[in-house]
C-alpha positions, 0 to 999 in steps of 0.5 A, a space after each residue: 197251661 205252663 206254656 201259656 203262663 210263660 207267654 203271658 210273662 213276656 214284656 209286651 204282655 206285662 206292659 199291656 196288663 200294667 197299663 190296663 190296670 193303671 188306667 182302670 185305676 185312674 178312671 175309677 178314682 176319677 183322675 181321667 174320664 171313662 171316655 179317655 180310658 176307653 180311647 187309651 185302652 182300645 189303643 193299647 189292646 189294638 196294638 198288642 193284638 195287632 203285633 200278636 197277629 203279625 207275629 203269627 202271620 210271620 211264623 206261617 
């Protein structure tokens, strides 16, 4: 559990969480449309998990 928390605090994780929160907030208050949020969120999440998968492949 402690190891998972330490990994969560890495820079990429923090950026992903912050970007998700900011764009979700902007979508909720109506600054950006839901479709725009979906595109941005999908791009950020795909990049995050893509780099994590690549990192795991390199370790093996």
